[in-house]
N, C-alpha and C positions, 0 to 999 in steps of 0.2 A: 483626844478630845473631842473629835468630831462624834465617835462613835457613841460616847456617853451622853453628848447632846441629842444625837438620833434616837438614844434608848429612852432617854426623857422626853423627848418629843412626840415618840410614838402613841402613846396614851392618849395626849392631848389630841392627836390627830383623829385617833378611832372614835374619841366621844364626840368630838365634832361632827364627824361624818355620822355618827349614828343619831346626833339629835338632827342634822340637817336632813338625811335620807329617810330616816326613822319618820319624820312628820309628811314627808312627800309619799311613802310607801305605805303607811299604818304599821301598825305594830305587829299583825300577823304575818305580814309579808316578810317584815325586818327579821322576825323570830324564824321564821319558813328558812330565809336564806341563811341566816348563819348556822341552823341545826343542818341544813342541805348541804353545805359547803363543809361542816366540819366530817360530818357522814362521808362525803367524798373523800376528804383529806386521810381518813381513817380507813378507809377502803384502798385507795392509793399507797399507802405506807405498807399495809397488808400485801397487797400486790407485789409490792417492790421485796418485801422480804421474805416473801415465798419463792418468786421466780429469780431472785438475784444470782443465786448461785449457778443455776444453769445455764444462763444468760451470759455470764461472764465466763463458764467453762466453753461455750460456745464459740464465744468471740475468741478465745486464745486459740482453740483449737483451728478455727477459720485463718489465723493470722492477722492481726490487725495493723492497720496502716499507722494508726497513733494510739498506741496502749491505753494512754491516759482518758481519751476522749469518751470511750463508753463509761468509764467510772465517775468520770465528772458529770456525764450526761445524769446517771444515776444519784451520784450526791445532789443534783441541782431539783432532779425529781422527787428526793427526798426532802430537800427544802421547800419545796411547792406543797407538799403533804401537810408538813409541820405548819406553814403558814396557813393552807386552809382550815386545819384544825383550830388554830385560835381564832377567836371570834372578832370580827372587825371587817368592816368594807376595804380599807386601805391593804389589809395581809393579806384577805382573800382576791383583791386586783393584783397585788404582786404574785400569789401563788400561781392563780391562772394564767398569768403572763409566763411564769416559767415551765407551765406545762407545753408552751408553743415550741415545737423543735427550733424555728427559726431561732428564737432569742435563746434557748440554751446555746445554740451553736456561736451565736455571737457571743455569749458570755465564756465560752471554753475556748475560743478564739482571743478574746480580749487576755485572759488569765494566762494563756499559753503565750503570748508578747511581752507579758509581764515577768515572765521567769524564763529568760531564753539560757541559762547555766545549767538548767537541769537535763541531762542526758541520759537516757538509758541504755545501760551498758550490759546487762545479761539478763535473759529470759530464763525462767526457771523450767524444769523440765516436767514438772506436773502440776495439778491443780493445786495441791497440798502445800508445794513449794510456796518460798515467798516469789510471785510471780514476777516483781520487776526489781532490781536495784537501780536507785538514783544516786547520782554524785554531781557535785558540782563542777564548774569549769577547771576548778584549780585541783581538784583530786582525779582527774583523769587518768586511765590508764594508756600510756603511749606504747 
C-alpha cells in the first residue's frame, strides 16, 4: 500500500520541485541540471556494465569477508544511476546520495540486519559457476 502511494506521490513531488526550484534557478539552469545528471547516470551505468565482471572476479579471487556486500554496492550504484537518469530534483538527490559510500554501507547494513536467516553455505569454484548458494535457516545442512 505504501509503495503504491509513494509511486503516485513521486510525480507530484517532482512537479512541485520543478516549479519551485525552476523559478529560482531559471529555465536554462534547470534544463542544464536535468541533462547533466542524465548524462552522469548513463555514464555511471555504462561504467558499471563494462567493469562489473572484472571487479566481481577480482573480489572473488581475493576472498571476501561479506560476499553480498560488493554485489549490493553495485546494485545500489546501478539504482543511483537509474535515479540520475530520471528527470527530477528529488530523484537526482536520491541518486547522488546513493553515490556516497557511507550511505550505501548504511543501506547494506540495514538490509543485512533485516535478513538474518540467509546463510552462505557454498562457494563456487570458478567465475562461471553460481558463486554462492543461499539457504534460509530452516534449510541448513547440519
